[in-house]
mmCIF file of the protein (N, C-alpha, C, O) and its ligand, coordinates in Angstrom:
data_MODEL
# 
_entry.id   MODEL 
# 
loop_
_entity.id 
_entity.type 
_entity.pdbx_number_of_molecules 
1 polymer     1 
2 non-polymer 1 
# 
_entity_poly.entity_id                      1 
_entity_poly.type                           'polypeptide(L)' 
_entity_poly.nstd_linkage                   no 
_entity_poly.nstd_monomer                   no 
_entity_poly.pdbx_seq_one_letter_code       
;(UNK)(UNK)(UNK)(UNK)(UNK)(UNK)(UNK)(UNK)(UNK)(UNK)(UNK)(UNK)(UNK)(UNK)(UNK)(UNK)
(UNK)(UNK)(UNK)(UNK)(UNK)(UNK)(UNK)(UNK)(UNK)(UNK)(UNK)(UNK)(UNK)(UNK)(UNK)(UNK)
(UNK)(UNK)(UNK)(UNK)(UNK)(UNK)(UNK)(UNK)(UNK)(UNK)(UNK)(UNK)(UNK)(UNK)(UNK)(UNK)
(UNK)(UNK)(UNK)(UNK)(UNK)(UNK)(UNK)
;
_entity_poly.pdbx_seq_one_letter_code_can   XXXXXXXXXXXXXXXXXXXXXXXXXXXXXXXXXXXXXXXXXXXXXXXXXXXXXXX 
_entity_poly.pdbx_strand_id                 A 
# 
loop_
_entity_poly_seq.entity_id 
_entity_poly_seq.num 
_entity_poly_seq.mon_id 
_entity_poly_seq.hetero 
1 1  UNK n 
1 2  UNK n 
1 3  UNK n 
1 4  UNK n 
1 5  UNK n 
1 6  UNK n 
1 7  UNK n 
1 8  UNK n 
1 9  UNK n 
1 10 UNK n 
1 11 UNK n 
1 12 UNK n 
1 13 UNK n 
1 14 UNK n 
1 15 UNK n 
1 16 UNK n 
1 17 UNK n 
1 18 UNK n 
1 19 UNK n 
1 20 UNK n 
1 21 UNK n 
1 22 UNK n 
1 23 UNK n 
1 24 UNK n 
1 25 UNK n 
1 26 UNK n 
1 27 UNK n 
1 28 UNK n 
1 29 UNK n 
1 30 UNK n 
1 31 UNK n 
1 32 UNK n 
1 33 UNK n 
1 34 UNK n 
1 35 UNK n 
1 36 UNK n 
1 37 UNK n 
1 38 UNK n 
1 39 UNK n 
1 40 UNK n 
1 41 UNK n 
1 42 UNK n 
1 43 UNK n 
1 44 UNK n 
1 45 UNK n 
1 46 UNK n 
1 47 UNK n 
1 48 UNK n 
1 49 UNK n 
1 50 UNK n 
1 51 UNK n 
1 52 UNK n 
1 53 UNK n 
1 54 UNK n 
1 55 UNK n 
# 
loop_
_struct_asym.id 
_struct_asym.entity_id 
A 1 
B 2 
# 
loop_
_chem_comp.id 
_chem_comp.type 
_chem_comp.mon_nstd_flag 
UNK 'L-peptide linking' . 
ZN  non-polymer         . 
# 
_pdbx_entity_nonpoly.entity_id   2 
_pdbx_entity_nonpoly.name        ? 
_pdbx_entity_nonpoly.comp_id     ZN 
# 
_pdbx_nonpoly_scheme.asym_id         B 
_pdbx_nonpoly_scheme.entity_id       2 
_pdbx_nonpoly_scheme.mon_id          ZN 
_pdbx_nonpoly_scheme.ndb_seq_num     1 
_pdbx_nonpoly_scheme.pdb_seq_num     101 
_pdbx_nonpoly_scheme.auth_seq_num    101 
_pdbx_nonpoly_scheme.pdb_mon_id      ZN 
_pdbx_nonpoly_scheme.auth_mon_id     ZN 
_pdbx_nonpoly_scheme.pdb_strand_id   A 
_pdbx_nonpoly_scheme.pdb_ins_code    . 
# 
loop_
_atom_site.group_PDB 
_atom_site.id 
_atom_site.type_symbol 
_atom_site.label_atom_id 
_atom_site.label_alt_id 
_atom_site.label_comp_id 
_atom_site.label_asym_id 
_atom_site.label_entity_id 
_atom_site.label_seq_id 
_atom_site.pdbx_PDB_ins_code 
_atom_site.Cartn_x 
_atom_site.Cartn_y 
_atom_site.Cartn_z 
_atom_site.occupancy 
_atom_site.B_iso_or_equiv 
_atom_site.pdbx_formal_charge 
_atom_site.auth_seq_id 
_atom_site.auth_comp_id 
_atom_site.auth_asym_id 
_atom_site.auth_atom_id 
_atom_site.pdbx_PDB_model_num 
ATOM   1   N  N  . UNK A 1 1  ? 102.534 99.832  113.377 1.00 0.00 ? 1   UNK A N  1 
ATOM   2   C  CA . UNK A 1 1  ? 101.780 99.353  114.680 1.00 0.00 ? 1   UNK A CA 1 
ATOM   3   C  C  . UNK A 1 1  ? 100.682 100.293 114.897 1.00 0.00 ? 1   UNK A C  1 
ATOM   4   O  O  . UNK A 1 1  ? 100.753 101.503 114.683 1.00 0.00 ? 1   UNK A O  1 
ATOM   5   N  N  . UNK A 1 2  ? 99.563  99.598  115.380 1.00 0.00 ? 2   UNK A N  1 
ATOM   6   C  CA . UNK A 1 2  ? 98.589  100.334 115.742 1.00 0.00 ? 2   UNK A CA 1 
ATOM   7   C  C  . UNK A 1 2  ? 98.240  100.475 117.219 1.00 0.00 ? 2   UNK A C  1 
ATOM   8   O  O  . UNK A 1 2  ? 98.069  99.389  117.773 1.00 0.00 ? 2   UNK A O  1 
ATOM   9   N  N  . UNK A 1 3  ? 98.099  101.509 117.960 1.00 0.00 ? 3   UNK A N  1 
ATOM   10  C  CA . UNK A 1 3  ? 97.816  101.599 119.289 1.00 0.00 ? 3   UNK A CA 1 
ATOM   11  C  C  . UNK A 1 3  ? 96.295  101.599 119.472 1.00 0.00 ? 3   UNK A C  1 
ATOM   12  O  O  . UNK A 1 3  ? 95.649  102.610 119.196 1.00 0.00 ? 3   UNK A O  1 
ATOM   13  N  N  . UNK A 1 4  ? 95.692  100.451 119.945 1.00 0.00 ? 4   UNK A N  1 
ATOM   14  C  CA . UNK A 1 4  ? 94.336  100.257 120.196 1.00 0.00 ? 4   UNK A CA 1 
ATOM   15  C  C  . UNK A 1 4  ? 93.999  100.585 121.553 1.00 0.00 ? 4   UNK A C  1 
ATOM   16  O  O  . UNK A 1 4  ? 94.717  100.327 122.520 1.00 0.00 ? 4   UNK A O  1 
ATOM   17  N  N  . UNK A 1 5  ? 92.745  101.234 121.600 1.00 0.00 ? 5   UNK A N  1 
ATOM   18  C  CA . UNK A 1 5  ? 92.185  101.587 122.846 1.00 0.00 ? 5   UNK A CA 1 
ATOM   19  C  C  . UNK A 1 5  ? 91.262  100.531 123.306 1.00 0.00 ? 5   UNK A C  1 
ATOM   20  O  O  . UNK A 1 5  ? 90.175  100.534 122.729 1.00 0.00 ? 5   UNK A O  1 
ATOM   21  N  N  . UNK A 1 6  ? 91.427  99.691  124.148 1.00 0.00 ? 6   UNK A N  1 
ATOM   22  C  CA . UNK A 1 6  ? 90.533  98.478  124.519 1.00 0.00 ? 6   UNK A CA 1 
ATOM   23  C  C  . UNK A 1 6  ? 90.006  98.568  125.946 1.00 0.00 ? 6   UNK A C  1 
ATOM   24  O  O  . UNK A 1 6  ? 90.534  99.290  126.791 1.00 0.00 ? 6   UNK A O  1 
ATOM   25  N  N  . UNK A 1 7  ? 88.909  97.779  126.182 1.00 0.00 ? 7   UNK A N  1 
ATOM   26  C  CA . UNK A 1 7  ? 88.401  97.833  127.424 1.00 0.00 ? 7   UNK A CA 1 
ATOM   27  C  C  . UNK A 1 7  ? 89.488  97.528  128.649 1.00 0.00 ? 7   UNK A C  1 
ATOM   28  O  O  . UNK A 1 7  ? 89.237  97.851  129.810 1.00 0.00 ? 7   UNK A O  1 
ATOM   29  N  N  . UNK A 1 8  ? 90.575  96.948  128.305 1.00 0.00 ? 8   UNK A N  1 
ATOM   30  C  CA . UNK A 1 8  ? 91.569  96.476  129.304 1.00 0.00 ? 8   UNK A CA 1 
ATOM   31  C  C  . UNK A 1 8  ? 92.788  97.299  129.101 1.00 0.00 ? 8   UNK A C  1 
ATOM   32  O  O  . UNK A 1 8  ? 93.905  96.936  129.471 1.00 0.00 ? 8   UNK A O  1 
ATOM   33  N  N  . UNK A 1 9  ? 92.540  98.393  128.512 1.00 0.00 ? 9   UNK A N  1 
ATOM   34  C  CA . UNK A 1 9  ? 93.631  99.407  128.349 1.00 0.00 ? 9   UNK A CA 1 
ATOM   35  C  C  . UNK A 1 9  ? 94.130  99.626  126.989 1.00 0.00 ? 9   UNK A C  1 
ATOM   36  O  O  . UNK A 1 9  ? 93.467  99.117  126.085 1.00 0.00 ? 9   UNK A O  1 
ATOM   37  N  N  . UNK A 1 10 ? 95.231  100.325 126.668 1.00 0.00 ? 10  UNK A N  1 
ATOM   38  C  CA . UNK A 1 10 ? 95.930  100.502 125.567 1.00 0.00 ? 10  UNK A CA 1 
ATOM   39  C  C  . UNK A 1 10 ? 96.715  99.312  125.029 1.00 0.00 ? 10  UNK A C  1 
ATOM   40  O  O  . UNK A 1 10 ? 97.349  98.643  125.845 1.00 0.00 ? 10  UNK A O  1 
ATOM   41  N  N  . UNK A 1 11 ? 96.740  98.988  123.768 1.00 0.00 ? 11  UNK A N  1 
ATOM   42  C  CA . UNK A 1 11 ? 97.610  97.764  123.321 1.00 0.00 ? 11  UNK A CA 1 
ATOM   43  C  C  . UNK A 1 11 ? 98.141  98.150  121.898 1.00 0.00 ? 11  UNK A C  1 
ATOM   44  O  O  . UNK A 1 11 ? 97.428  98.594  120.998 1.00 0.00 ? 11  UNK A O  1 
ATOM   45  N  N  . UNK A 1 12 ? 99.311  97.952  121.825 1.00 0.00 ? 12  UNK A N  1 
ATOM   46  C  CA . UNK A 1 12 ? 99.970  97.954  120.391 1.00 0.00 ? 12  UNK A CA 1 
ATOM   47  C  C  . UNK A 1 12 ? 99.647  96.401  119.651 1.00 0.00 ? 12  UNK A C  1 
ATOM   48  O  O  . UNK A 1 12 ? 99.968  95.307  120.115 1.00 0.00 ? 12  UNK A O  1 
ATOM   49  N  N  . UNK A 1 13 ? 99.013  96.635  118.536 1.00 0.00 ? 13  UNK A N  1 
ATOM   50  C  CA . UNK A 1 13 ? 98.675  95.546  117.662 1.00 0.00 ? 13  UNK A CA 1 
ATOM   51  C  C  . UNK A 1 13 ? 99.386  95.519  116.247 1.00 0.00 ? 13  UNK A C  1 
ATOM   52  O  O  . UNK A 1 13 ? 99.216  96.453  115.463 1.00 0.00 ? 13  UNK A O  1 
ATOM   53  N  N  . UNK A 1 14 ? 100.083 94.572  115.973 1.00 0.00 ? 14  UNK A N  1 
ATOM   54  C  CA . UNK A 1 14 ? 100.732 94.724  114.618 1.00 0.00 ? 14  UNK A CA 1 
ATOM   55  C  C  . UNK A 1 14 ? 99.537  94.454  113.454 1.00 0.00 ? 14  UNK A C  1 
ATOM   56  O  O  . UNK A 1 14 ? 98.373  94.256  113.803 1.00 0.00 ? 14  UNK A O  1 
ATOM   57  N  N  . UNK A 1 15 ? 99.889  94.465  112.226 1.00 0.00 ? 15  UNK A N  1 
ATOM   58  C  CA . UNK A 1 15 ? 98.861  94.235  111.176 1.00 0.00 ? 15  UNK A CA 1 
ATOM   59  C  C  . UNK A 1 15 ? 98.541  92.716  111.263 1.00 0.00 ? 15  UNK A C  1 
ATOM   60  O  O  . UNK A 1 15 ? 97.365  92.374  111.141 1.00 0.00 ? 15  UNK A O  1 
ATOM   61  N  N  . UNK A 1 16 ? 99.458  91.831  111.457 1.00 0.00 ? 16  UNK A N  1 
ATOM   62  C  CA . UNK A 1 16 ? 99.193  90.545  111.237 1.00 0.00 ? 16  UNK A CA 1 
ATOM   63  C  C  . UNK A 1 16 ? 98.103  90.194  112.469 1.00 0.00 ? 16  UNK A C  1 
ATOM   64  O  O  . UNK A 1 16 ? 97.057  89.634  112.143 1.00 0.00 ? 16  UNK A O  1 
ATOM   65  N  N  . UNK A 1 17 ? 98.299  90.463  113.628 1.00 0.00 ? 17  UNK A N  1 
ATOM   66  C  CA . UNK A 1 17 ? 97.505  90.237  114.689 1.00 0.00 ? 17  UNK A CA 1 
ATOM   67  C  C  . UNK A 1 17 ? 96.117  91.058  114.722 1.00 0.00 ? 17  UNK A C  1 
ATOM   68  O  O  . UNK A 1 17 ? 95.135  90.678  115.359 1.00 0.00 ? 17  UNK A O  1 
ATOM   69  N  N  . UNK A 1 18 ? 96.163  92.134  114.017 1.00 0.00 ? 18  UNK A N  1 
ATOM   70  C  CA . UNK A 1 18 ? 94.979  92.832  113.785 1.00 0.00 ? 18  UNK A CA 1 
ATOM   71  C  C  . UNK A 1 18 ? 93.939  92.002  113.073 1.00 0.00 ? 18  UNK A C  1 
ATOM   72  O  O  . UNK A 1 18 ? 92.739  92.059  113.339 1.00 0.00 ? 18  UNK A O  1 
ATOM   73  N  N  . UNK A 1 19 ? 94.505  91.183  112.098 1.00 0.00 ? 19  UNK A N  1 
ATOM   74  C  CA . UNK A 1 19 ? 93.661  90.347  111.355 1.00 0.00 ? 19  UNK A CA 1 
ATOM   75  C  C  . UNK A 1 19 ? 92.931  89.232  112.321 1.00 0.00 ? 19  UNK A C  1 
ATOM   76  O  O  . UNK A 1 19 ? 91.744  88.930  112.197 1.00 0.00 ? 19  UNK A O  1 
ATOM   77  N  N  . UNK A 1 20 ? 93.793  88.682  113.272 1.00 0.00 ? 20  UNK A N  1 
ATOM   78  C  CA . UNK A 1 20 ? 93.302  87.702  114.166 1.00 0.00 ? 20  UNK A CA 1 
ATOM   79  C  C  . UNK A 1 20 ? 92.169  88.285  115.182 1.00 0.00 ? 20  UNK A C  1 
ATOM   80  O  O  . UNK A 1 20 ? 91.261  87.609  115.665 1.00 0.00 ? 20  UNK A O  1 
ATOM   81  N  N  . UNK A 1 21 ? 92.395  89.641  115.408 1.00 0.00 ? 21  UNK A N  1 
ATOM   82  C  CA . UNK A 1 21 ? 91.571  90.238  116.447 1.00 0.00 ? 21  UNK A CA 1 
ATOM   83  C  C  . UNK A 1 21 ? 90.400  90.977  115.733 1.00 0.00 ? 21  UNK A C  1 
ATOM   84  O  O  . UNK A 1 21 ? 89.560  91.599  116.384 1.00 0.00 ? 21  UNK A O  1 
ATOM   85  N  N  . UNK A 1 22 ? 90.370  90.893  114.420 1.00 0.00 ? 22  UNK A N  1 
ATOM   86  C  CA . UNK A 1 22 ? 89.196  91.630  113.775 1.00 0.00 ? 22  UNK A CA 1 
ATOM   87  C  C  . UNK A 1 22 ? 87.737  91.407  114.378 1.00 0.00 ? 22  UNK A C  1 
ATOM   88  O  O  . UNK A 1 22 ? 86.928  92.334  114.421 1.00 0.00 ? 22  UNK A O  1 
ATOM   89  N  N  . UNK A 1 23 ? 87.471  90.229  114.803 1.00 0.00 ? 23  UNK A N  1 
ATOM   90  C  CA . UNK A 1 23 ? 86.324  90.032  115.392 1.00 0.00 ? 23  UNK A CA 1 
ATOM   91  C  C  . UNK A 1 23 ? 86.068  90.722  116.925 1.00 0.00 ? 23  UNK A C  1 
ATOM   92  O  O  . UNK A 1 23 ? 85.059  91.299  117.329 1.00 0.00 ? 23  UNK A O  1 
ATOM   93  N  N  . UNK A 1 24 ? 87.123  90.503  117.508 1.00 0.00 ? 24  UNK A N  1 
ATOM   94  C  CA . UNK A 1 24 ? 87.000  91.215  118.944 1.00 0.00 ? 24  UNK A CA 1 
ATOM   95  C  C  . UNK A 1 24 ? 87.106  92.751  118.679 1.00 0.00 ? 24  UNK A C  1 
ATOM   96  O  O  . UNK A 1 24 ? 86.373  93.503  119.322 1.00 0.00 ? 24  UNK A O  1 
ATOM   97  N  N  . UNK A 1 25 ? 87.960  93.235  117.787 1.00 0.00 ? 25  UNK A N  1 
ATOM   98  C  CA . UNK A 1 25 ? 87.916  94.658  117.577 1.00 0.00 ? 25  UNK A CA 1 
ATOM   99  C  C  . UNK A 1 25 ? 86.586  95.203  117.388 1.00 0.00 ? 25  UNK A C  1 
ATOM   100 O  O  . UNK A 1 25 ? 86.207  96.235  117.943 1.00 0.00 ? 25  UNK A O  1 
ATOM   101 N  N  . UNK A 1 26 ? 85.852  94.475  116.569 1.00 0.00 ? 26  UNK A N  1 
ATOM   102 C  CA . UNK A 1 26 ? 84.531  94.957  116.082 1.00 0.00 ? 26  UNK A CA 1 
ATOM   103 C  C  . UNK A 1 26 ? 83.602  94.721  117.274 1.00 0.00 ? 26  UNK A C  1 
ATOM   104 O  O  . UNK A 1 26 ? 82.858  95.659  117.561 1.00 0.00 ? 26  UNK A O  1 
ATOM   105 N  N  . UNK A 1 27 ? 83.533  93.621  118.004 1.00 0.00 ? 27  UNK A N  1 
ATOM   106 C  CA . UNK A 1 27 ? 82.634  93.451  119.061 1.00 0.00 ? 27  UNK A CA 1 
ATOM   107 C  C  . UNK A 1 27 ? 82.790  94.298  120.085 1.00 0.00 ? 27  UNK A C  1 
ATOM   108 O  O  . UNK A 1 27 ? 81.825  94.837  120.627 1.00 0.00 ? 27  UNK A O  1 
ATOM   109 N  N  . UNK A 1 28 ? 84.180  94.520  120.491 1.00 0.00 ? 28  UNK A N  1 
ATOM   110 C  CA . UNK A 1 28 ? 84.326  95.450  121.809 1.00 0.00 ? 28  UNK A CA 1 
ATOM   111 C  C  . UNK A 1 28 ? 84.595  96.930  121.301 1.00 0.00 ? 28  UNK A C  1 
ATOM   112 O  O  . UNK A 1 28 ? 84.979  97.790  122.094 1.00 0.00 ? 28  UNK A O  1 
ATOM   113 N  N  . UNK A 1 29 ? 84.407  97.171  120.114 1.00 0.00 ? 29  UNK A N  1 
ATOM   114 C  CA . UNK A 1 29 ? 84.573  98.580  119.686 1.00 0.00 ? 29  UNK A CA 1 
ATOM   115 C  C  . UNK A 1 29 ? 85.908  99.214  119.789 1.00 0.00 ? 29  UNK A C  1 
ATOM   116 O  O  . UNK A 1 29 ? 85.980  100.418 120.037 1.00 0.00 ? 29  UNK A O  1 
ATOM   117 N  N  . UNK A 1 30 ? 87.030  98.455  119.607 1.00 0.00 ? 30  UNK A N  1 
ATOM   118 C  CA . UNK A 1 30 ? 88.374  98.949  119.943 1.00 0.00 ? 30  UNK A CA 1 
ATOM   119 C  C  . UNK A 1 30 ? 88.631  100.121 118.973 1.00 0.00 ? 30  UNK A C  1 
ATOM   120 O  O  . UNK A 1 30 ? 88.395  100.026 117.768 1.00 0.00 ? 30  UNK A O  1 
ATOM   121 N  N  . UNK A 1 31 ? 89.121  101.222 119.551 1.00 0.00 ? 31  UNK A N  1 
ATOM   122 C  CA . UNK A 1 31 ? 89.567  102.293 118.596 1.00 0.00 ? 31  UNK A CA 1 
ATOM   123 C  C  . UNK A 1 31 ? 90.882  102.552 118.434 1.00 0.00 ? 31  UNK A C  1 
ATOM   124 O  O  . UNK A 1 31 ? 91.606  102.362 119.410 1.00 0.00 ? 31  UNK A O  1 
ATOM   125 N  N  . UNK A 1 32 ? 91.410  102.984 117.315 1.00 0.00 ? 32  UNK A N  1 
ATOM   126 C  CA . UNK A 1 32 ? 92.725  103.056 116.906 1.00 0.00 ? 32  UNK A CA 1 
ATOM   127 C  C  . UNK A 1 32 ? 92.897  104.539 117.359 1.00 0.00 ? 32  UNK A C  1 
ATOM   128 O  O  . UNK A 1 32 ? 92.276  105.501 116.906 1.00 0.00 ? 32  UNK A O  1 
ATOM   129 N  N  . UNK A 1 33 ? 93.936  104.555 118.423 1.00 0.00 ? 33  UNK A N  1 
ATOM   130 C  CA . UNK A 1 33 ? 94.482  105.921 119.000 1.00 0.00 ? 33  UNK A CA 1 
ATOM   131 C  C  . UNK A 1 33 ? 95.306  106.530 117.883 1.00 0.00 ? 33  UNK A C  1 
ATOM   132 O  O  . UNK A 1 33 ? 95.084  107.639 117.396 1.00 0.00 ? 33  UNK A O  1 
ATOM   133 N  N  . UNK A 1 34 ? 96.271  105.708 117.523 1.00 0.00 ? 34  UNK A N  1 
ATOM   134 C  CA . UNK A 1 34 ? 97.124  106.233 116.404 1.00 0.00 ? 34  UNK A CA 1 
ATOM   135 C  C  . UNK A 1 34 ? 97.943  105.175 115.853 1.00 0.00 ? 34  UNK A C  1 
ATOM   136 O  O  . UNK A 1 34 ? 98.004  104.133 116.505 1.00 0.00 ? 34  UNK A O  1 
ATOM   137 N  N  . UNK A 1 35 ? 98.599  105.262 114.742 1.00 0.00 ? 35  UNK A N  1 
ATOM   138 C  CA . UNK A 1 35 ? 99.459  104.491 114.021 1.00 0.00 ? 35  UNK A CA 1 
ATOM   139 C  C  . UNK A 1 35 ? 100.744 105.026 114.026 1.00 0.00 ? 35  UNK A C  1 
ATOM   140 O  O  . UNK A 1 35 ? 100.933 106.226 113.826 1.00 0.00 ? 35  UNK A O  1 
ATOM   141 N  N  . UNK A 1 36 ? 101.754 104.136 114.265 1.00 0.00 ? 36  UNK A N  1 
ATOM   142 C  CA . UNK A 1 36 ? 103.197 104.638 114.120 1.00 0.00 ? 36  UNK A CA 1 
ATOM   143 C  C  . UNK A 1 36 ? 104.086 103.436 113.764 1.00 0.00 ? 36  UNK A C  1 
ATOM   144 O  O  . UNK A 1 36 ? 104.020 102.360 114.357 1.00 0.00 ? 36  UNK A O  1 
ATOM   145 N  N  . UNK A 1 37 ? 104.911 103.700 112.762 1.00 0.00 ? 37  UNK A N  1 
ATOM   146 C  CA . UNK A 1 37 ? 106.019 102.964 112.262 1.00 0.00 ? 37  UNK A CA 1 
ATOM   147 C  C  . UNK A 1 37 ? 107.273 103.086 113.158 1.00 0.00 ? 37  UNK A C  1 
ATOM   148 O  O  . UNK A 1 37 ? 107.989 104.081 113.042 1.00 0.00 ? 37  UNK A O  1 
ATOM   149 N  N  . UNK A 1 38 ? 107.557 102.140 114.021 1.00 0.00 ? 38  UNK A N  1 
ATOM   150 C  CA . UNK A 1 38 ? 108.615 102.295 114.910 1.00 0.00 ? 38  UNK A CA 1 
ATOM   151 C  C  . UNK A 1 38 ? 109.315 100.827 115.185 1.00 0.00 ? 38  UNK A C  1 
ATOM   152 O  O  . UNK A 1 38 ? 108.741 100.025 115.922 1.00 0.00 ? 38  UNK A O  1 
ATOM   153 N  N  . UNK A 1 39 ? 110.391 100.552 114.654 1.00 0.00 ? 39  UNK A N  1 
ATOM   154 C  CA . UNK A 1 39 ? 111.026 99.190  114.943 1.00 0.00 ? 39  UNK A CA 1 
ATOM   155 C  C  . UNK A 1 39 ? 111.150 98.938  116.259 1.00 0.00 ? 39  UNK A C  1 
ATOM   156 O  O  . UNK A 1 39 ? 111.260 97.757  116.589 1.00 0.00 ? 39  UNK A O  1 
ATOM   157 N  N  . UNK A 1 40 ? 111.160 100.001 117.312 1.00 0.00 ? 40  UNK A N  1 
ATOM   158 C  CA . UNK A 1 40 ? 111.266 99.594  118.699 1.00 0.00 ? 40  UNK A CA 1 
ATOM   159 C  C  . UNK A 1 40 ? 110.078 99.205  119.427 1.00 0.00 ? 40  UNK A C  1 
ATOM   160 O  O  . UNK A 1 40 ? 110.170 98.893  120.614 1.00 0.00 ? 40  UNK A O  1 
ATOM   161 N  N  . UNK A 1 41 ? 108.833 99.196  118.743 1.00 0.00 ? 41  UNK A N  1 
ATOM   162 C  CA . UNK A 1 41 ? 107.629 99.011  119.363 1.00 0.00 ? 41  UNK A CA 1 
ATOM   163 C  C  . UNK A 1 41 ? 107.473 97.610  119.100 1.00 0.00 ? 41  UNK A C  1 
ATOM   164 O  O  . UNK A 1 41 ? 107.869 97.108  118.048 1.00 0.00 ? 41  UNK A O  1 
ATOM   165 N  N  . UNK A 1 42 ? 106.812 96.842  120.176 1.00 0.00 ? 42  UNK A N  1 
ATOM   166 C  CA . UNK A 1 42 ? 106.532 95.426  119.999 1.00 0.00 ? 42  UNK A CA 1 
ATOM   167 C  C  . UNK A 1 42 ? 105.113 95.309  120.273 1.00 0.00 ? 42  UNK A C  1 
ATOM   168 O  O  . UNK A 1 42 ? 104.500 95.986  121.100 1.00 0.00 ? 42  UNK A O  1 
ATOM   169 N  N  . UNK A 1 43 ? 104.507 94.175  119.333 1.00 0.00 ? 43  UNK A N  1 
ATOM   170 C  CA . UNK A 1 43 ? 103.044 93.976  119.445 1.00 0.00 ? 43  UNK A CA 1 
ATOM   171 C  C  . UNK A 1 43 ? 102.908 93.149  120.838 1.00 0.00 ? 43  UNK A C  1 
ATOM   172 O  O  . UNK A 1 43 ? 103.617 92.246  121.282 1.00 0.00 ? 43  UNK A O  1 
ATOM   173 N  N  . UNK A 1 44 ? 101.751 93.773  121.370 1.00 0.00 ? 44  UNK A N  1 
ATOM   174 C  CA . UNK A 1 44 ? 101.413 92.990  122.727 1.00 0.00 ? 44  UNK A CA 1 
ATOM   175 C  C  . UNK A 1 44 ? 101.080 91.699  122.674 1.00 0.00 ? 44  UNK A C  1 
ATOM   176 O  O  . UNK A 1 44 ? 101.091 90.998  123.686 1.00 0.00 ? 44  UNK A O  1 
ATOM   177 N  N  . UNK A 1 45 ? 100.739 91.236  121.449 1.00 0.00 ? 45  UNK A N  1 
ATOM   178 C  CA . UNK A 1 45 ? 100.330 89.811  121.277 1.00 0.00 ? 45  UNK A CA 1 
ATOM   179 C  C  . UNK A 1 45 ? 101.359 88.826  120.836 1.00 0.00 ? 45  UNK A C  1 
ATOM   180 O  O  . UNK A 1 45 ? 101.524 87.793  121.485 1.00 0.00 ? 45  UNK A O  1 
ATOM   181 N  N  . UNK A 1 46 ? 102.115 89.107  119.688 1.00 0.00 ? 46  UNK A N  1 
ATOM   182 C  CA . UNK A 1 46 ? 103.004 88.156  119.153 1.00 0.00 ? 46  UNK A CA 1 
ATOM   183 C  C  . UNK A 1 46 ? 104.560 88.661  119.623 1.00 0.00 ? 46  UNK A C  1 
ATOM   184 O  O  . UNK A 1 46 ? 105.564 87.954  119.545 1.00 0.00 ? 46  UNK A O  1 
ATOM   185 N  N  . UNK A 1 47 ? 104.519 89.885  120.068 1.00 0.00 ? 47  UNK A N  1 
ATOM   186 C  CA . UNK A 1 47 ? 105.874 90.377  120.643 1.00 0.00 ? 47  UNK A CA 1 
ATOM   187 C  C  . UNK A 1 47 ? 106.884 90.603  119.384 1.00 0.00 ? 47  UNK A C  1 
ATOM   188 O  O  . UNK A 1 47 ? 108.104 90.548  119.541 1.00 0.00 ? 47  UNK A O  1 
ATOM   189 N  N  . UNK A 1 48 ? 106.343 90.836  118.259 1.00 0.00 ? 48  UNK A N  1 
ATOM   190 C  CA . UNK A 1 48 ? 107.219 91.108  117.135 1.00 0.00 ? 48  UNK A CA 1 
ATOM   191 C  C  . UNK A 1 48 ? 107.063 92.528  116.874 1.00 0.00 ? 48  UNK A C  1 
ATOM   192 O  O  . UNK A 1 48 ? 106.045 93.120  117.231 1.00 0.00 ? 48  UNK A O  1 
ATOM   193 N  N  . UNK A 1 49 ? 108.166 93.196  116.176 1.00 0.00 ? 49  UNK A N  1 
ATOM   194 C  CA . UNK A 1 49 ? 108.227 94.623  115.812 1.00 0.00 ? 49  UNK A CA 1 
ATOM   195 C  C  . UNK A 1 49 ? 107.519 94.591  114.473 1.00 0.00 ? 49  UNK A C  1 
ATOM   196 O  O  . UNK A 1 49 ? 107.042 93.591  113.938 1.00 0.00 ? 49  UNK A O  1 
ATOM   197 N  N  . UNK A 1 50 ? 107.521 95.863  113.999 1.00 0.00 ? 50  UNK A N  1 
ATOM   198 C  CA . UNK A 1 50 ? 106.953 96.150  112.615 1.00 0.00 ? 50  UNK A CA 1 
ATOM   199 C  C  . UNK A 1 50 ? 107.926 95.628  111.675 1.00 0.00 ? 50  UNK A C  1 
ATOM   200 O  O  . UNK A 1 50 ? 109.144 95.771  111.787 1.00 0.00 ? 50  UNK A O  1 
ATOM   201 N  N  . UNK A 1 51 ? 107.273 94.965  110.666 1.00 0.00 ? 51  UNK A N  1 
ATOM   202 C  CA . UNK A 1 51 ? 108.080 94.250  109.490 1.00 0.00 ? 51  UNK A CA 1 
ATOM   203 C  C  . UNK A 1 51 ? 108.257 95.025  108.305 1.00 0.00 ? 51  UNK A C  1 
ATOM   204 O  O  . UNK A 1 51 ? 109.003 94.642  107.403 1.00 0.00 ? 51  UNK A O  1 
ATOM   205 N  N  . UNK A 1 52 ? 107.639 96.053  108.256 1.00 0.00 ? 52  UNK A N  1 
ATOM   206 C  CA . UNK A 1 52 ? 107.601 97.019  107.206 1.00 0.00 ? 52  UNK A CA 1 
ATOM   207 C  C  . UNK A 1 52 ? 109.054 97.492  106.919 1.00 0.00 ? 52  UNK A C  1 
ATOM   208 O  O  . UNK A 1 52 ? 109.661 98.054  107.830 1.00 0.00 ? 52  UNK A O  1 
ATOM   209 N  N  . UNK A 1 53 ? 109.618 97.313  105.781 1.00 0.00 ? 53  UNK A N  1 
ATOM   210 C  CA . UNK A 1 53 ? 110.849 97.941  105.381 1.00 0.00 ? 53  UNK A CA 1 
ATOM   211 C  C  . UNK A 1 53 ? 110.862 98.956  104.202 1.00 0.00 ? 53  UNK A C  1 
ATOM   212 O  O  . UNK A 1 53 ? 110.490 98.621  103.078 1.00 0.00 ? 53  UNK A O  1 
ATOM   213 N  N  . UNK A 1 54 ? 111.272 100.122 104.477 1.00 0.00 ? 54  UNK A N  1 
ATOM   214 C  CA . UNK A 1 54 ? 111.143 101.197 103.656 1.00 0.00 ? 54  UNK A CA 1 
ATOM   215 C  C  . UNK A 1 54 ? 112.523 101.433 103.052 1.00 0.00 ? 54  UNK A C  1 
ATOM   216 O  O  . UNK A 1 54 ? 113.314 102.181 103.627 1.00 0.00 ? 54  UNK A O  1 
ATOM   217 N  N  . UNK A 1 55 ? 112.842 100.810 101.892 1.00 0.00 ? 55  UNK A N  1 
ATOM   218 C  CA . UNK A 1 55 ? 114.125 101.160 101.144 1.00 0.00 ? 55  UNK A CA 1 
ATOM   219 C  C  . UNK A 1 55 ? 113.914 101.660 99.851  1.00 0.00 ? 55  UNK A C  1 
ATOM   220 O  O  . UNK A 1 55 ? 114.873 101.978 99.148  1.00 0.00 ? 55  UNK A O  1 
HETATM 221 ZN ZN . ZN  B 2 .  ? 101.246 90.789  116.557 1.00 0.00 2 101 ZN  A ZN 1 
# 
């Protein structure tokens, strides 16, 4: 999950939604504050957690 700094505040965005937001991210110059893999985090768009499984 990436924490994006947007004009409307910080938002957690998953990798799937990041693809959908690609244009907006570029247009509004969203900045990635940091990346964190944490199953407890939920994407602010789709409400899903990280799906990466490290086994
Ligand atoms: Zn998402």
